[in-house]
VEXVOTI-632049 format. One record per residue (C-alpha): x, y, z; residue number from 1. Coordinates in steps of 0.02 Angstrom, whole numbers, plus 50000, padded with zeros to 5 digits. Example, Ala and Ser with C-alpha at 12.3 -4.5 7.8 and 13.67 -1.06 7.14 Angstrom:
BEGIN
<fivex u="50615" v="49775" w="50390" nr="1"/>
<fivex u="50684" v="49947" w="50357" nr="2"/>
END
This chain:
BEGIN
<fivex u="48951" v="50591" w="51781" nr="1"/>
<fivex u="48763" v="50645" w="51836" nr="2"/>
<fivex u="48616" v="50557" w="51816" nr="3"/>
<fivex u="48431" v="50618" w="51828" nr="4"/>
<fivex u="48257" v="50563" w="51785" nr="5"/>
<fivex u="48108" v="50591" w="51703" nr="6"/>
<fivex u="47958" v="50535" w="51638" nr="7"/>
<fivex u="47924" v="50457" w="51472" nr="8"/>
<fivex u="47835" v="50586" w="51408" nr="9"/>
<fivex u="47985" v="50695" w="51437" nr="10"/>
<fivex u="48125" v="50578" w="51321" nr="11"/>
<fivex u="48052" v="50603" w="51139" nr="12"/>
<fivex u="48140" v="50528" w="51000" nr="13"/>
<fivex u="48321" v="50625" w="50996" nr="14"/>
<fivex u="48317" v="50729" w="51152" nr="15"/>
<fivex u="48256" v="50748" w="51313" nr="16"/>
<fivex u="48208" v="50888" w="51407" nr="17"/>
<fivex u="48225" v="50902" w="51614" nr="18"/>
<fivex u="48081" v="50987" w="51702" nr="19"/>
<fivex u="48054" v="51054" w="51885" nr="20"/>
<fivex u="48212" v="51066" w="52019" nr="21"/>
<fivex u="48337" v="50956" w="51932" nr="22"/>
<fivex u="48356" v="51122" w="51822" nr="23"/>
<fivex u="48435" v="51219" w="51977" nr="24"/>
<fivex u="48569" v="51101" w="52005" nr="25"/>
<fivex u="48617" v="51066" w="51861" nr="26"/>
<fivex u="48641" v="51232" w="51799" nr="27"/>
<fivex u="48661" v="51314" w="52003" nr="28"/>
<fivex u="48751" v="51206" w="52093" nr="29"/>
<fivex u="48844" v="51105" w="51934" nr="30"/>
<fivex u="48865" v="51229" w="51846" nr="31"/>
<fivex u="48840" v="51128" w="51645" nr="32"/>
<fivex u="48872" v="51235" w="51513" nr="33"/>
<fivex u="48795" v="51189" w="51347" nr="34"/>
<fivex u="48923" v="51014" w="51267" nr="35"/>
<fivex u="48920" v="50959" w="51412" nr="36"/>
<fivex u="48847" v="50789" w="51451" nr="37"/>
<fivex u="48722" v="50689" w="51572" nr="38"/>
<fivex u="48667" v="50546" w="51591" nr="39"/>
<fivex u="48472" v="50538" w="51605" nr="40"/>
<fivex u="48378" v="50388" w="51633" nr="41"/>
<fivex u="48182" v="50373" w="51614" nr="42"/>
<fivex u="48076" v="50311" w="51763" nr="43"/>
<fivex u="47943" v="50231" w="51641" nr="44"/>
<fivex u="48041" v="50141" w="51535" nr="45"/>
<fivex u="48188" v="50092" w="51634" nr="46"/>
<fivex u="48296" v="50148" w="51511" nr="47"/>
<fivex u="48445" v="50269" w="51543" nr="48"/>
<fivex u="48547" v="50363" w="51409" nr="49"/>
<fivex u="48693" v="50471" w="51376" nr="50"/>
<fivex u="48667" v="50661" w="51331" nr="51"/>
<fivex u="48730" v="50812" w="51254" nr="52"/>
<fivex u="48676" v="50966" w="51336" nr="53"/>
<fivex u="48605" v="51085" w="51187" nr="54"/>
<fivex u="48487" v="51269" w="51267" nr="55"/>
<fivex u="48483" v="51313" w="51453" nr="56"/>
<fivex u="48316" v="51397" w="51495" nr="57"/>
<fivex u="48231" v="51483" w="51644" nr="58"/>
<fivex u="48112" v="51321" w="51666" nr="59"/>
<fivex u="48191" v="51181" w="51563" nr="60"/>
<fivex u="48363" v="51099" w="51496" nr="61"/>
<fivex u="48315" v="51029" w="51330" nr="62"/>
<fivex u="48462" v="50863" w="51279" nr="63"/>
<fivex u="48520" v="50791" w="51107" nr="64"/>
<fivex u="48525" v="50584" w="51135" nr="65"/>
<fivex u="48692" v="50509" w="51099" nr="66"/>
<fivex u="48686" v="50349" w="51165" nr="67"/>
<fivex u="48570" v="50225" w="51231" nr="68"/>
<fivex u="48673" v="50141" w="51413" nr="69"/>
<fivex u="48658" v="49952" w="51452" nr="70"/>
<fivex u="48521" v="49915" w="51642" nr="71"/>
<fivex u="48668" v="49896" w="51753" nr="72"/>
<fivex u="48523" v="49858" w="51886" nr="73"/>
<fivex u="48520" v="49671" w="51927" nr="74"/>
<fivex u="48391" v="49503" w="51925" nr="75"/>
<fivex u="48375" v="49516" w="52102" nr="76"/>
<fivex u="48242" v="49601" w="52203" nr="77"/>
<fivex u="48245" v="49641" w="52369" nr="78"/>
<fivex u="48104" v="49727" w="52484" nr="79"/>
<fivex u="48154" v="49798" w="52640" nr="80"/>
<fivex u="47997" v="49768" w="52756" nr="81"/>
<fivex u="48076" v="49901" w="52899" nr="82"/>
<fivex u="47996" v="49917" w="53103" nr="83"/>
<fivex u="48014" v="50095" w="53094" nr="84"/>
<fivex u="48125" v="50178" w="53227" nr="85"/>
<fivex u="48174" v="50328" w="53296" nr="86"/>
<fivex u="48216" v="50516" w="53221" nr="87"/>
<fivex u="48345" v="50510" w="53060" nr="88"/>
<fivex u="48395" v="50291" w="53062" nr="89"/>
<fivex u="48242" v="50268" w="52939" nr="90"/>
<fivex u="48318" v="50422" w="52815" nr="91"/>
<fivex u="48488" v="50312" w="52847" nr="92"/>
<fivex u="48443" v="50161" w="52785" nr="93"/>
<fivex u="48340" v="50219" w="52644" nr="94"/>
<fivex u="48472" v="50300" w="52584" nr="95"/>
<fivex u="48601" v="50147" w="52606" nr="96"/>
<fivex u="48507" v="50031" w="52547" nr="97"/>
<fivex u="48474" v="50109" w="52393" nr="98"/>
<fivex u="48665" v="50126" w="52362" nr="99"/>
<fivex u="48651" v="49959" w="52400" nr="100"/>
<fivex u="48519" v="49904" w="52265" nr="101"/>
<fivex u="48364" v="49880" w="52386" nr="102"/>
<fivex u="48204" v="49855" w="52255" nr="103"/>
<fivex u="48056" v="49932" w="52388" nr="104"/>
<fivex u="48045" v="50001" w="52557" nr="105"/>
<fivex u="47903" v="49983" w="52664" nr="106"/>
<fivex u="47879" v="50027" w="52848" nr="107"/>
<fivex u="47797" v="49948" w="52952" nr="108"/>
<fivex u="47716" v="49955" w="53123" nr="109"/>
<fivex u="47746" v="49839" w="53263" nr="110"/>
<fivex u="47709" v="49814" w="53453" nr="111"/>
<fivex u="47886" v="49860" w="53500" nr="112"/>
<fivex u="47904" v="50040" w="53411" nr="113"/>
<fivex u="47937" v="50190" w="53465" nr="114"/>
<fivex u="47901" v="50305" w="53350" nr="115"/>
<fivex u="47740" v="50302" w="53317" nr="116"/>
<fivex u="47664" v="50403" w="53152" nr="117"/>
<fivex u="47477" v="50456" w="53131" nr="118"/>
<fivex u="47377" v="50453" w="53016" nr="119"/>
<fivex u="47395" v="50642" w="52950" nr="120"/>
<fivex u="47578" v="50643" w="52933" nr="121"/>
<fivex u="47618" v="50468" w="52856" nr="122"/>
<fivex u="47609" v="50572" w="52667" nr="123"/>
<fivex u="47715" v="50699" w="52732" nr="124"/>
<fivex u="47855" v="50549" w="52759" nr="125"/>
<fivex u="47846" v="50442" w="52644" nr="126"/>
<fivex u="47870" v="50587" w="52524" nr="127"/>
<fivex u="48015" v="50629" w="52616" nr="128"/>
<fivex u="48078" v="50474" w="52606" nr="129"/>
<fivex u="48053" v="50436" w="52425" nr="130"/>
<fivex u="48148" v="50607" w="52410" nr="131"/>
<fivex u="48281" v="50534" w="52492" nr="132"/>
<fivex u="48284" v="50381" w="52387" nr="133"/>
<fivex u="48285" v="50462" w="52225" nr="134"/>
<fivex u="48431" v="50554" w="52292" nr="135"/>
<fivex u="48522" v="50403" w="52347" nr="136"/>
<fivex u="48466" v="50324" w="52154" nr="137"/>
<fivex u="48575" v="50476" w="52059" nr="138"/>
<fivex u="48714" v="50478" w="52172" nr="139"/>
<fivex u="48720" v="50279" w="52163" nr="140"/>
<fivex u="48698" v="50276" w="51976" nr="141"/>
<fivex u="48547" v="50170" w="51970" nr="142"/>
<fivex u="48452" v="50155" w="51832" nr="143"/>
<fivex u="48278" v="50145" w="51953" nr="144"/>
<fivex u="48231" v="50245" w="52102" nr="145"/>
<fivex u="48153" v="50081" w="52223" nr="146"/>
<fivex u="47994" v="50160" w="52285" nr="147"/>
<fivex u="47937" v="50187" w="52475" nr="148"/>
<fivex u="47772" v="50109" w="52510" nr="149"/>
<fivex u="47642" v="50132" w="52630" nr="150"/>
<fivex u="47660" v="50112" w="52782" nr="151"/>
<fivex u="47593" v="49920" w="52856" nr="152"/>
<fivex u="47593" v="49808" w="52995" nr="153"/>
<fivex u="47658" v="49633" w="53017" nr="154"/>
<fivex u="47472" v="49546" w="52979" nr="155"/>
<fivex u="47499" v="49623" w="52820" nr="156"/>
<fivex u="47652" v="49553" w="52788" nr="157"/>
<fivex u="47612" v="49406" w="52802" nr="158"/>
<fivex u="47451" v="49392" w="52665" nr="159"/>
<fivex u="47628" v="49462" w="52560" nr="160"/>
<fivex u="47753" v="49292" w="52574" nr="161"/>
<fivex u="47694" v="49195" w="52443" nr="162"/>
<fivex u="47736" v="49327" w="52304" nr="163"/>
<fivex u="47910" v="49319" w="52348" nr="164"/>
<fivex u="48029" v="49169" w="52312" nr="165"/>
<fivex u="48089" v="49177" w="52505" nr="166"/>
<fivex u="48026" v="49311" w="52633" nr="167"/>
<fivex u="48174" v="49309" w="52781" nr="168"/>
<fivex u="48122" v="49376" w="52953" nr="169"/>
<fivex u="48311" v="49405" w="53063" nr="170"/>
<fivex u="48292" v="49363" w="53215" nr="171"/>
<fivex u="48415" v="49378" w="53370" nr="172"/>
<fivex u="48329" v="49210" w="53449" nr="173"/>
<fivex u="48363" v="49115" w="53303" nr="174"/>
<fivex u="48518" v="49023" w="53333" nr="175"/>
<fivex u="48553" v="48901" w="53191" nr="176"/>
<fivex u="48457" v="48956" w="53031" nr="177"/>
<fivex u="48577" v="49059" w="52907" nr="178"/>
<fivex u="48539" v="49187" w="52770" nr="179"/>
<fivex u="48682" v="49065" w="52676" nr="180"/>
<fivex u="48559" v="48931" w="52693" nr="181"/>
<fivex u="48406" v="48999" w="52655" nr="182"/>
<fivex u="48526" v="49070" w="52453" nr="183"/>
<fivex u="48557" v="48906" w="52438" nr="184"/>
<fivex u="48403" v="48825" w="52437" nr="185"/>
<fivex u="48348" v="48981" w="52308" nr="186"/>
<fivex u="48488" v="48911" w="52209" nr="187"/>
<fivex u="48443" v="48748" w="52184" nr="188"/>
<fivex u="48286" v="48760" w="52123" nr="189"/>
<fivex u="48308" v="48956" w="52015" nr="190"/>
<fivex u="48399" v="48946" w="51894" nr="191"/>
<fivex u="48548" v="49104" w="51850" nr="192"/>
<fivex u="48448" v="49207" w="51712" nr="193"/>
<fivex u="48258" v="49199" w="51831" nr="194"/>
<fivex u="48213" v="49363" w="51944" nr="195"/>
<fivex u="48222" v="49324" w="52118" nr="196"/>
<fivex u="48121" v="49428" w="52250" nr="197"/>
<fivex u="48169" v="49412" w="52405" nr="198"/>
<fivex u="48053" v="49497" w="52549" nr="199"/>
<fivex u="48171" v="49562" w="52738" nr="200"/>
<fivex u="48088" v="49582" w="52858" nr="201"/>
<fivex u="48183" v="49684" w="53021" nr="202"/>
<fivex u="48119" v="49723" w="53177" nr="203"/>
<fivex u="48143" v="49879" w="53265" nr="204"/>
<fivex u="48254" v="49960" w="53410" nr="205"/>
<fivex u="48133" v="49838" w="53532" nr="206"/>
<fivex u="48157" v="49700" w="53419" nr="207"/>
<fivex u="48036" v="49600" w="53341" nr="208"/>
<fivex u="47884" v="49512" w="53454" nr="209"/>
<fivex u="47872" v="49318" w="53473" nr="210"/>
<fivex u="47709" v="49312" w="53423" nr="211"/>
<fivex u="47730" v="49409" w="53272" nr="212"/>
<fivex u="47873" v="49296" w="53199" nr="213"/>
<fivex u="47785" v="49137" w="53245" nr="214"/>
<fivex u="47619" v="49225" w="53128" nr="215"/>
<fivex u="47770" v="49222" w="52967" nr="216"/>
<fivex u="47813" v="49078" w="53023" nr="217"/>
<fivex u="47659" v="49001" w="53006" nr="218"/>
<fivex u="47635" v="49082" w="52840" nr="219"/>
<fivex u="47803" v="49015" w="52757" nr="220"/>
<fivex u="47935" v="49144" w="52803" nr="221"/>
<fivex u="48113" v="49074" w="52847" nr="222"/>
<fivex u="48169" v="49119" w="53006" nr="223"/>
<fivex u="48362" v="49197" w="53000" nr="224"/>
<fivex u="48524" v="49200" w="53151" nr="225"/>
<fivex u="48630" v="49356" w="53082" nr="226"/>
<fivex u="48767" v="49296" w="53197" nr="227"/>
<fivex u="48823" v="49327" w="53366" nr="228"/>
<fivex u="48829" v="49497" w="53361" nr="229"/>
<fivex u="48664" v="49592" w="53386" nr="230"/>
<fivex u="48645" v="49710" w="53278" nr="231"/>
<fivex u="48549" v="49892" w="53291" nr="232"/>
<fivex u="48401" v="49890" w="53160" nr="233"/>
<fivex u="48476" v="50033" w="53073" nr="234"/>
<fivex u="48624" v="49884" w="53026" nr="235"/>
<fivex u="48519" v="49730" w="52970" nr="236"/>
<fivex u="48468" v="49798" w="52808" nr="237"/>
<fivex u="48664" v="49841" w="52759" nr="238"/>
<fivex u="48713" v="49663" w="52814" nr="239"/>
<fivex u="48560" v="49574" w="52708" nr="240"/>
<fivex u="48583" v="49653" w="52551" nr="241"/>
<fivex u="48781" v="49640" w="52568" nr="242"/>
<fivex u="48748" v="49452" w="52596" nr="243"/>
<fivex u="48623" v="49428" w="52453" nr="244"/>
<fivex u="48733" v="49559" w="52349" nr="245"/>
<fivex u="48874" v="49422" w="52365" nr="246"/>
<fivex u="48789" v="49242" w="52361" nr="247"/>
<fivex u="48661" v="49291" w="52229" nr="248"/>
<fivex u="48754" v="49443" w="52098" nr="249"/>
<fivex u="48895" v="49337" w="52088" nr="250"/>
<fivex u="48832" v="49178" w="52057" nr="251"/>
<fivex u="48719" v="49291" w="51921" nr="252"/>
<fivex u="48864" v="49300" w="51830" nr="253"/>
<fivex u="48953" v="49178" w="51822" nr="254"/>
<fivex u="48839" v="49074" w="51730" nr="255"/>
END
């Protein structure tokens, strides 16, 4: 069932009003009619509803709340700190990471980044990336739209490490410590019903600088290997999110 996001003020006691670009999509692309159902999620409260279309107008669509849905987002929050990649790779990373349950994506300017984004172009890029995240959230039935945050540097990541239960740094020169080992440590001191917050640091095409890895390690980050293969930067987030989902969602669900 198609899903759309609205702001809190659009949600009333028994009705929800849809405004903006979604009107055209509902009318002209999906060709929805009065009496048909859609899913609507409140961005602010993160509550989701099945709603019946009651009125279709040029600038608004009025729907009636039929049922409030149970949240399908889990207690695992993963933030991806992604070294800026070339061209459309960032768009692919955002789209697939949102589908796999990422909480937020933070672009990172690193020494080996081929791409450099001028300050004047930063907000334009982030606005576009945020729209990609929203589209992927709708498609995958997410209750929330992951936030694409402003560009940071490695020094900023080092300052944020303490806000996470664990920060994992994917590094090709690490040969022993695995993601699974670090997630096992989390399971030993966290309870399944507790929220788990994880940060993941991923280098650009050229990889991470050794000095940056050492800085993050000194601040408490965990350096991990992804196995014997060298993965492309656009593959790393998908690999790590899949492992975290398998190891932690199953663990939480079994308790």
